[in-house]
C-alpha positions as CSV (number, residue, x, y, z in Angstrom):
1,M,64.2,49.3,-112.6
2,R,64.2,50.8,-115.9
3,K,65.0,54.3,-116.0
4,E,62.2,56.6,-116.7
5,I,62.5,58.9,-120.0
6,Y,61.3,62.4,-120.6
7,I,60.7,64.7,-123.3
8,T,61.8,67.7,-121.8
9,D,62.2,70.2,-124.9
10,Y,60.7,70.8,-128.5
11,N,60.4,72.6,-131.6
12,C,58.7,72.6,-135.1
13,I,59.1,74.5,-138.5
14,T,55.3,74.4,-140.3
15,P,53.2,76.7,-143.2
16,L,51.8,77.9,-139.6
17,G,55.0,79.3,-137.6
18,F,58.3,79.1,-137.5
19,D,58.4,78.4,-133.7
20,V,56.0,76.3,-131.5
21,S,54.2,79.5,-130.0
22,S,53.5,80.8,-133.4
23,N,52.0,77.4,-134.3
24,W,50.0,77.3,-131.0
25,N,48.5,80.4,-131.7
26,A,47.9,79.8,-135.4
27,L,45.8,76.7,-134.1
28,L,43.5,78.3,-131.6
29,E,42.4,81.2,-134.6
30,G,41.6,77.6,-136.3
31,K,44.2,78.5,-138.7
32,S,45.1,76.0,-141.5
33,G,48.5,75.8,-143.8
34,V,46.2,73.7,-146.5
35,A,45.9,76.0,-149.7
36,L,45.6,75.5,-153.4
37,H,49.1,74.9,-155.0
38,K,50.7,74.2,-158.4
39,I,53.2,71.5,-157.8
40,I,53.3,69.7,-161.0
41,E,53.4,71.4,-164.4
42,N,50.7,70.3,-166.6
43,Q,48.4,69.5,-163.8
44,E,45.5,71.0,-161.9
45,P,46.9,72.5,-158.4
46,F,46.4,70.5,-155.6
47,Y,45.4,71.4,-151.9
48,A,48.9,70.8,-149.9
49,S,50.3,72.8,-146.7
50,M,53.4,73.8,-147.6
51,I,56.1,76.0,-146.4
52,D,56.6,79.4,-148.0
53,S,60.2,79.3,-149.7
54,E,61.1,82.7,-149.4
55,K,60.4,82.8,-145.6
56,L,62.4,79.7,-145.2
57,N,65.5,81.0,-147.0
58,E,64.7,84.3,-145.1
59,E,64.8,82.8,-141.4
60,F,67.7,80.4,-142.7
61,N,70.0,83.5,-143.0
62,R,68.7,85.4,-140.6
63,F,69.8,82.2,-138.2
64,F,72.6,81.1,-139.7
65,D,76.1,83.0,-140.4
66,S,76.2,83.2,-144.1
67,A,79.9,84.3,-144.1
68,Q,80.2,80.3,-142.5
69,N,77.0,78.5,-144.3
70,D,76.5,79.1,-148.0
71,S,72.6,78.6,-147.8
72,T,73.3,77.0,-151.4
73,E,75.1,74.0,-150.2
74,F,71.6,72.5,-148.3
75,T,68.8,71.5,-149.8
76,R,65.3,73.4,-149.1
77,L,64.4,70.2,-146.6
78,E,67.7,70.5,-145.2
79,K,67.4,74.2,-143.9
80,M,64.0,73.0,-142.5
81,F,66.2,70.3,-140.2
82,L,68.4,72.6,-139.4
83,L,66.2,75.8,-138.3
84,S,63.9,73.1,-136.4
85,L,67.2,71.6,-134.2
86,K,68.9,75.1,-134.1
87,P,67.5,76.1,-130.6
88,L,67.2,72.6,-129.0
89,V,71.1,71.8,-129.3
90,E,71.7,75.4,-127.9
91,K,70.1,74.5,-125.0
92,H,71.2,71.0,-124.3
93,Q,74.6,69.9,-124.3
94,I,76.2,67.0,-127.0
95,S,78.1,64.3,-125.4
96,E,79.4,61.1,-126.6
97,E,76.8,59.5,-125.0
98,T,74.5,61.8,-127.2
99,A,71.9,60.1,-129.6
100,F,70.8,61.8,-133.2
101,I,67.8,60.2,-134.2
102,L,66.4,61.4,-137.5
103,S,62.9,60.4,-139.1
104,T,61.6,60.6,-142.3
105,T,60.0,59.2,-145.4
106,K,61.4,60.4,-148.5
107,G,64.2,62.6,-147.3
108,N,66.1,64.6,-149.9
109,I,63.9,62.9,-152.6
110,S,63.8,65.9,-154.8
111,L,67.3,66.0,-155.8
112,L,66.5,62.9,-158.0
113,K,64.8,65.2,-160.4
114,N,66.1,65.5,-163.8
115,Q,69.6,63.7,-162.7
116,E,70.9,61.1,-164.3
117,T,73.4,59.7,-161.5
118,L,72.3,59.1,-158.2
119,P,73.1,62.3,-156.3
120,E,74.9,61.0,-153.0
121,G,72.4,64.0,-150.6
122,V,69.6,61.1,-151.6
123,F,70.6,58.6,-149.3
124,L,68.8,58.9,-145.9
125,S,72.5,58.3,-144.1
126,N,74.0,60.7,-145.8
127,L,71.5,63.5,-145.0
128,A,71.4,62.4,-140.9
129,Q,75.1,62.6,-141.1
130,K,75.2,65.9,-142.7
131,I,72.7,67.5,-140.6
132,A,75.0,65.5,-137.3
133,D,78.1,66.8,-138.8
134,F,76.7,70.5,-138.6
135,F,75.7,70.7,-135.2
136,G,79.0,68.2,-134.1
137,F,77.1,64.9,-133.1
138,K,79.4,62.5,-131.6
139,T,77.7,59.6,-132.3
140,K,76.7,57.6,-135.8
141,P,73.2,59.1,-136.7
142,I,70.3,56.6,-136.5
143,V,67.4,56.5,-139.4
144,V,64.0,55.9,-138.8
145,S,62.2,55.6,-142.1
146,N,59.1,53.4,-141.7
147,A,56.5,55.2,-143.9
148,C,54.2,57.3,-141.9
149,V,54.6,55.9,-138.4
150,S,58.3,57.3,-138.5
151,G,58.1,60.4,-136.2
152,V,56.1,58.1,-133.4
153,M,58.9,55.2,-133.3
154,A,61.6,57.7,-133.5
155,I,60.5,58.7,-130.1
156,A,60.1,55.1,-128.9
157,V,63.4,54.3,-130.7
158,A,64.9,56.8,-128.4
159,K,62.9,55.7,-125.6
160,N,64.5,52.3,-126.1
161,M,67.8,53.1,-126.5
162,I,68.2,55.1,-123.2
163,Q,66.5,52.4,-121.3
164,A,68.5,50.0,-122.4
165,G,71.8,52.4,-121.7
166,K,73.3,52.5,-125.1
167,Y,73.1,56.5,-124.9
168,K,72.3,58.8,-122.0
169,D,70.2,61.7,-124.1
170,A,68.8,62.2,-127.5
171,F,67.9,64.8,-129.9
172,V,65.4,63.6,-132.5
173,I,64.2,65.1,-135.9
174,A,62.1,64.3,-138.0
175,G,60.7,65.8,-141.6
176,D,59.4,65.6,-145.0
177,E,59.4,68.2,-147.8
178,I,56.4,68.3,-150.6
179,S,57.5,67.0,-154.0
180,E,56.6,65.9,-157.3
181,F,58.0,62.4,-156.9
182,V,55.3,62.1,-153.3
183,I,52.5,64.5,-155.1
184,S,52.2,61.6,-157.7
185,G,52.9,58.5,-155.7
186,F,49.6,59.5,-153.8
187,N,47.6,60.7,-156.8
188,S,48.1,57.8,-158.3
189,F,46.0,56.0,-155.4
190,Q,43.6,58.7,-155.7
191,A,44.0,59.2,-152.3
192,I,44.2,63.3,-152.6
193,G,41.5,65.0,-151.5
194,T,39.8,67.6,-153.8
195,E,39.5,70.3,-151.1
196,I,40.8,70.4,-147.5
197,C,40.5,67.4,-145.9
198,K,38.0,66.5,-143.6
199,P,39.3,63.6,-140.9
200,Y,36.3,61.5,-139.9
201,D,33.9,63.6,-142.0
202,K,31.3,61.9,-143.7
203,N,31.5,63.9,-146.8
204,R,36.0,63.4,-146.4
205,D,37.1,62.4,-150.2
206,G,40.9,62.3,-149.2
207,I,44.1,63.5,-147.9
208,N,46.4,67.0,-148.2
209,I,49.9,66.3,-148.4
210,G,52.1,68.8,-146.1
211,E,55.5,69.9,-145.3
212,A,57.3,70.2,-142.0
213,T,60.0,69.6,-139.6
214,A,59.9,68.8,-135.9
215,A,62.8,67.9,-132.6
216,V,62.4,67.2,-129.6
217,Y,65.0,66.2,-126.8
218,I,64.9,63.0,-124.5
219,T,66.6,62.4,-121.2
220,S,66.7,59.9,-118.9
221,H,66.7,63.1,-116.6
222,C,63.6,65.1,-115.5
223,E,63.6,68.8,-115.1
224,E,63.1,69.9,-111.7
225,R,59.5,71.8,-111.6
226,S,61.0,74.3,-109.9
227,D,59.3,77.8,-109.6
228,E,62.7,78.9,-111.5
229,A,61.4,76.4,-113.9
230,I,58.0,77.3,-113.9
231,S,59.0,80.8,-114.6
232,N,61.4,79.9,-117.5
233,E,58.6,77.7,-118.9
234,K,60.7,74.6,-118.3
235,F,58.7,71.3,-118.4
236,S,58.8,67.3,-119.0
237,F,56.8,64.8,-120.5
238,K,57.3,61.0,-119.7
239,V,57.3,58.5,-122.6
240,L,55.3,55.6,-120.4
241,G,54.8,53.2,-122.9
242,D,55.2,52.5,-127.0
243,S,54.4,49.6,-129.3
244,A,55.3,49.0,-133.1
245,I,52.8,46.3,-135.1
246,N,52.9,45.6,-138.8
247,D,49.4,43.9,-139.3
248,A,51.0,43.3,-142.9
249,N,47.2,43.7,-144.5
250,H,48.4,45.0,-147.5
251,I,50.7,47.4,-149.6
252,S,48.8,50.5,-148.7
253,G,45.3,49.4,-147.4
254,P,45.0,49.5,-144.2
255,S,43.6,46.4,-141.7
256,R,39.8,46.3,-141.5
257,T,39.8,44.9,-138.1
258,G,42.1,47.6,-137.1
259,D,44.5,44.7,-135.8
260,G,47.7,45.9,-136.0
261,L,46.7,49.8,-134.5
262,F,44.9,47.5,-131.9
263,A,47.5,45.5,-131.1
264,S,50.1,48.9,-130.9
265,I,47.8,50.9,-128.4
266,K,47.3,47.7,-126.4
267,N,51.2,47.2,-125.6
268,A,51.5,51.0,-124.9
269,M,48.9,51.0,-122.5
270,T,50.5,47.8,-120.8
271,E,53.8,48.5,-120.9
272,A,52.5,52.5,-119.4
273,N,50.4,50.5,-117.1
274,I,47.5,53.2,-117.7
275,P,43.7,51.8,-118.3
276,A,41.8,53.3,-121.2
277,E,39.6,55.5,-118.4
278,K,42.6,57.2,-117.6
279,I,43.6,58.6,-120.9
280,D,42.6,62.2,-121.3
281,F,43.2,63.1,-125.0
282,I,43.8,61.0,-128.3
283,S,46.4,62.9,-131.1
284,A,45.1,60.0,-133.8
285,H,46.7,59.7,-137.4
286,G,43.2,60.9,-139.0
287,T,44.3,61.0,-142.5
288,A,40.5,61.7,-144.1
289,T,40.9,58.6,-146.4
290,I,37.8,56.3,-146.2
291,Y,39.5,53.3,-144.8
292,N,42.1,54.8,-142.7
293,D,39.7,56.8,-140.7
294,E,37.3,53.9,-140.9
295,M,40.1,51.6,-139.4
296,E,41.0,53.8,-136.3
297,A,37.6,54.1,-135.6
298,I,37.3,50.1,-135.4
299,A,40.7,50.0,-133.2
300,F,39.9,52.8,-130.7
301,N,36.4,51.2,-129.8
302,R,38.2,47.8,-129.8
303,M,40.2,49.4,-126.8
304,E,37.2,51.0,-124.9
305,L,38.3,54.4,-126.1
306,R,35.2,55.4,-128.4
307,N,34.4,58.3,-125.3
308,V,38.2,60.2,-125.1
309,P,38.1,63.3,-127.1
310,L,40.0,63.0,-130.2
311,N,41.5,65.0,-132.8
312,S,43.7,64.5,-136.6
313,M,45.9,67.5,-137.4
314,K,45.6,66.8,-140.5
315,G,42.9,69.9,-141.2
316,Y,45.7,72.4,-140.3
317,Y,49.1,70.7,-141.1
318,G,48.2,68.5,-144.1
319,H,49.9,64.9,-144.1
320,C,53.4,65.4,-143.1
321,L,54.3,61.9,-143.8
322,G,57.2,61.0,-141.6
323,A,57.6,64.8,-139.5
324,S,53.4,63.7,-138.8
325,G,53.6,61.9,-135.6
326,L,56.6,63.7,-134.2
327,L,55.1,67.2,-134.6
328,E,51.5,65.9,-133.7
329,S,53.0,64.8,-130.5
330,I,54.2,68.1,-130.2
331,I,50.8,70.1,-130.5
332,S,49.8,67.3,-128.1
333,M,52.0,68.2,-125.5
334,E,51.6,71.9,-125.7
335,S,47.5,71.1,-125.7
336,A,48.6,69.5,-122.4
337,L,50.4,72.7,-120.9
338,K,48.1,75.1,-122.5
339,S,45.3,73.1,-120.6
340,T,43.0,73.3,-124.0
341,L,41.8,70.5,-126.6
342,I,42.3,71.9,-130.3
343,S,39.6,71.3,-132.8
344,S,39.5,68.4,-135.1
345,K,39.2,71.0,-138.1
346,N,36.2,70.7,-140.6
347,F,35.0,67.4,-139.1
348,E,31.0,68.4,-138.7
349,E,29.2,64.6,-139.6
350,T,30.2,61.3,-138.3
351,G,31.5,58.9,-141.4
352,T,32.7,55.8,-139.5
353,S,30.7,52.7,-138.7
354,Q,31.7,53.4,-134.9
355,T,31.7,56.4,-133.4
356,L,34.2,58.5,-131.7
357,N,34.4,61.7,-129.6
358,I,35.6,64.2,-132.1
359,I,36.7,67.5,-130.4
360,K,34.6,69.4,-132.6
361,E,35.2,73.4,-131.0
362,S,38.4,73.8,-129.2
363,Q,37.6,73.6,-125.1
364,P,39.4,74.1,-121.8
365,A,40.3,70.5,-120.5
366,E,42.8,69.0,-118.1
367,I,44.9,66.5,-119.8
368,K,47.3,64.5,-117.9
369,Y,48.1,61.4,-120.3
370,I,48.1,61.2,-124.0
371,L,47.7,58.8,-126.6
372,K,49.5,59.3,-129.7
373,T,48.8,57.0,-132.6
374,A,50.0,56.6,-136.1
375,S,49.3,54.2,-139.1
376,G,51.2,54.0,-142.9
377,F,51.6,52.2,-145.8
378,G,52.9,48.5,-145.6
379,G,50.6,47.7,-142.4
380,C,52.6,49.8,-140.0
381,N,51.0,51.1,-136.7
382,A,52.7,52.8,-133.8
383,A,51.3,54.3,-130.2
384,I,52.6,56.1,-127.6
385,I,51.5,56.9,-124.1
386,L,53.0,60.5,-122.8
387,E,52.1,61.6,-119.2
388,K,52.6,65.7,-118.2
389,C,54.7,65.4,-115.2
């Protein structure tokens, strides 16, 4: 019999707040981190969701002893990673059998700017090792970098490695920052929206890039739901199933038939032994590009999930690349704990060929089973099923 795997703790650093509670309160108020930012010289401002660098440095210096840790030794992204992970490692012991998994799409890509030689910190393995060494992890770090499904896949990697007996528990962190490199890349695809993005809406015209870091603690031991645990706000979510399928459709264009996402959802639901009618909520990818949202609508309809309440967080956070899947999983779990469905910001009129049950207004709801999906460049797709314990 396979071990049951649980997420029992999480944290996040975003433009809406530097912990989960501040993020949740901002979402309830309908706030968005997306605003106009001047990112590239000699170009017009872009709509993006950026963390205030001054506030980031203040928080970093507040939580980390400047006498021991010179903040200039860490990049902006590394500071975000350290802040997101610190509360978790303070509560959960790191042992010889604890995995450390880092998810990112571009990592410290900003280090390449104006450099004639390749900086060591730009290598993802070095980035992961630096964070691992800071907190004293004893195992070799694992890097998950598979475009925009990285955050969801990182949860799946932790689950499967613990079930295989490679580790007893895992800390998973995910993060990406806004950079000229990323903005230029998406702009070359003409994928960046001219306004705050509108996932699944008829008038959507592209994505907003975002940045964030997120962290979760995953274990095969479930927190007991005792009165004391409840009073201390302890919780657990079982990771019931996962799957990642690449449809190999195109380097940047999603499948028109939704084959990869359809297969990912089907496999995850089969492993979880959960039929479509039991799914209470879908946290979708929803980038607000024409083809991605259409592909998702087709895949969800093929899986008979058209009536399940669904949202995209991109109108609040923008697209945070490798962080998006983990961050949105955290918000999904918080939704289940708070029995509240958050609206899919800026959605007004259906803009896909097949209808979905897009959440137009935040509302109370009992949420037990969550489907979280992600899709990305290169034809990659991923899905996980979470159960509130």
